[in-house]
C-alpha positions as CSV (number, residue, x, y, z in Angstrom):
1,M,0.0,0.0,0.0
2,N,1.4,3.4,-0.9
3,L,0.1,6.2,1.3
4,R,0.5,9.9,0.7
5,L,-1.0,12.3,3.1
6,D,-0.8,16.1,3.0
7,S,-1.7,16.1,6.7
8,P,0.4,13.6,8.7
9,D,-2.2,13.0,11.4
10,L,-5.8,11.8,11.0
11,C,-8.5,12.7,13.7
12,L,-11.2,10.1,14.6
13,E,-14.1,10.5,16.7
14,A,-15.0,7.9,19.2
15,G,-16.3,4.9,17.4
16,Q,-15.2,6.0,13.9
17,L,-13.5,3.4,11.8
18,L,-10.6,3.5,9.4
19,S,-10.1,0.6,7.0
20,L,-6.8,-0.2,5.4
21,D,-6.4,-2.7,2.6
22,D,-3.2,-4.6,2.0
23,A,-1.4,-2.4,4.3
24,S,1.3,-4.9,5.4
25,G,4.3,-2.9,6.8
26,M,2.2,0.2,7.6
27,H,3.0,1.8,11.1
28,I,0.0,3.0,13.0
29,L,1.0,5.6,15.5
30,P,-1.5,6.9,18.1
31,R,-0.8,10.5,19.0
32,A,-3.8,10.9,21.3
33,G,-6.6,8.6,22.5
34,T,-7.0,4.8,22.2
35,L,-7.2,2.7,19.1
36,W,-8.6,-0.8,18.7
37,I,-6.9,-2.7,15.8
38,T,-7.8,-5.9,14.1
39,E,-6.1,-7.6,11.2
40,E,-7.9,-10.0,8.7
41,G,-7.0,-13.6,9.6
42,E,-5.4,-12.6,12.9
43,P,-7.4,-14.1,15.9
44,R,-6.2,-11.4,18.3
45,D,-7.1,-7.8,18.5
46,F,-4.9,-5.1,19.7
47,V,-5.4,-1.9,21.9
48,V,-2.8,0.8,21.5
49,G,-2.4,4.3,22.9
50,P,-0.1,7.3,22.7
51,G,3.7,6.3,22.8
52,E,2.9,2.9,21.3
53,A,3.1,1.7,17.6
54,F,1.5,-1.0,15.8
55,V,3.0,-2.5,12.6
56,V,0.5,-4.2,10.3
57,T,2.0,-7.7,9.6
58,R,-0.8,-9.2,7.3
59,A,-2.2,-8.6,3.9
60,G,-6.0,-8.1,3.6
61,R,-8.1,-5.6,5.6
62,T,-7.0,-3.9,8.8
63,L,-9.6,-2.1,10.7
64,V,-8.6,0.7,13.2
65,Q,-11.3,2.1,15.4
66,A,-11.1,5.0,17.9
67,V,-12.2,3.9,21.4
68,V,-12.3,7.6,22.4
69,P,-11.5,10.7,20.2
70,A,-8.0,10.0,18.8
71,R,-5.4,11.4,16.6
72,V,-3.3,8.9,14.6
73,A,-0.3,9.0,12.2
74,L,0.1,6.4,9.5
75,R,3.6,5.8,8.1
76,D,4.4,3.5,5.2
77,G,7.6,1.6,5.3
78,P,10.4,1.4,7.9
79,M,10.4,4.1,10.6
80,P,13.5,6.5,10.8
81,R,15.7,5.8,13.8
82,A,15.8,8.5,16.4
83,A,19.2,10.4,16.7
84,N,19.9,9.0,20.1
85,D,19.3,5.4,19.0
86,A,22.6,5.4,16.9
C-alpha cells in the first residue's frame, strides 16, 4: 500500500472506523486517544495508545477504530531511527 498524506495525522471521533486494505508494513502511531486494531486472519485484536506503535503484519483488511476521540499518524515503510538510537 502506498500512502501519501498532506496532513500527517488523522483525527477520529469515538467509534469512527478506518479501513486499510493490503497495508502490510504500515505503522499505526496513536498520538492521542486509544485505538482498537484488528487484522484480517489474525485471531487477536490489539489496543494501542499514545507512545505505542502497531505495525500491520498481514495482507488483507486492517480495521482501526477509535475507542475515544483519537489522533493517529500512518507511516508506510520502515520508521526512521531517532538520533539517540544510533
